[in-house]
C-alpha positions in Angstrom: 104.2 61.6 78.6 102.0 61.8 81.7 102.2 58.0 82.1 105.9 58.0 81.8 106.2 60.6 84.6 103.5 59.4 86.8 103.7 55.6 86.5 107.2 54.9 85.3 108.8 57.6 87.4 110.8 58.9 84.5 112.1 62.4 84.7 110.8 64.5 81.8 113.3 66.4 79.6 112.9 70.1 78.8 111.4 69.4 75.3 108.7 67.3 77.0 107.9 70.0 79.5 107.7 72.7 76.8 105.3 70.6 74.7 103.2 69.9 77.7 103.2 73.6 78.6 102.1 74.4 75.1 99.2 71.9 75.2 98.0 73.2 78.6 98.4 76.8 77.5 96.4 76.1 74.4 93.7 74.4 76.4 93.4 77.3 78.8 93.3 79.7 75.8 90.4 77.8 74.3 88.5 78.1 77.6 89.2 81.9 77.6 88.2 82.4 74.0 84.6 83.2 73.3 83.2 80.1 71.6 81.7 80.5 68.1 79.2 78.0 66.7 81.1 74.9 65.5 84.4 75.9 67.1 84.2 73.1 69.6 83.8 70.5 66.7 86.3 71.8 64.3 89.1 74.5 64.3 90.6 76.0 61.2 92.1 79.2 59.9 92.2 80.3 56.3 93.8 83.4 54.7 93.5 84.3 51.1 95.5 87.3 49.9 96.3 89.2 46.7 99.8 90.9 46.6 100.4 94.3 44.9 101.8 92.7 41.8 98.5 90.8 41.3 99.8 87.5 42.7 97.4 85.6 44.8 98.0 83.1 47.6 96.3 81.1 50.3 97.3 79.7 53.7 95.2 77.3 55.8 95.6 75.3 58.9 92.9 72.9 60.3 92.5 70.0 62.6 91.6 66.6 61.4 90.0 65.2 64.5 89.5 61.7 63.1 93.2 61.3 62.3 94.3 63.3 65.4 96.5 65.7 63.4 96.8 69.3 62.2 97.3 70.0 58.5 98.8 73.3 57.2 98.7 74.0 53.5 99.7 76.9 51.3 100.0 78.0 47.7 101.3 81.1 45.9 100.4 82.0 42.4 103.9 82.3 40.9 105.5 80.9 37.9 105.9 78.0 38.6 103.2 77.9 41.4 104.6 77.3 44.9 102.7 75.1 47.3 103.3 73.0 50.4 101.8 70.9 53.1 102.8 70.1 56.6 101.2 67.8 59.1 101.6 67.4 62.8 100.3 64.2 64.3 99.2 63.6 67.9 101.9 60.9 68.0 104.5 63.7 68.0 103.4 65.9 70.9 106.0 68.6 70.3 104.9 69.3 66.7 101.2 68.8 67.6 101.4 71.3 70.5 103.1 73.9 68.2 100.5 73.6 65.5 97.8 73.8 68.1 99.3 77.0 69.4 99.7 78.5 65.9 96.0 77.7 65.1 94.8 79.3 68.3 96.9 82.4 67.9 95.8 82.9 64.3 92.1 82.6 65.4 92.9 85.2 68.1 94.3 87.5 65.5 90.9 87.9 63.9 89.1 88.5 67.2 91.2 90.5 69.5 95.0 90.1 69.3 97.4 92.4 67.6 100.0 91.4 65.0 102.8 92.1 67.5 101.1 89.9 70.1 100.8 87.0 67.6 104.3 87.3 66.2 105.9 87.4 69.7 104.1 84.2 70.7 104.9 82.4 67.5 108.6 82.9 68.2 108.4 81.7 71.8 
């Protein structure tokens, strides 16, 4: 995207600018977040829950640095079990930036951010 703007003199469209803004915002958020050991090498978030009706579930999102993509997976202990998987590759900057933002916000949720803060930023 930067090369198209800088070298080919192409005007970016709004979606490109939004994706670029998300990437830059995520990068700044990383710099502002207290680093935990291993965070700089691998980022992930995992949530395991048990619902009142004794159903269990899991949600996880992690980066795959070698493949340059984020992977989100989930399952719910229902009859039949429900599960899914989504991937966002670096080749698709808009999806990659959104997954990056989701991962950072979910990690902030456990450290200092409120539910309302996270929810508002996921909708943006």
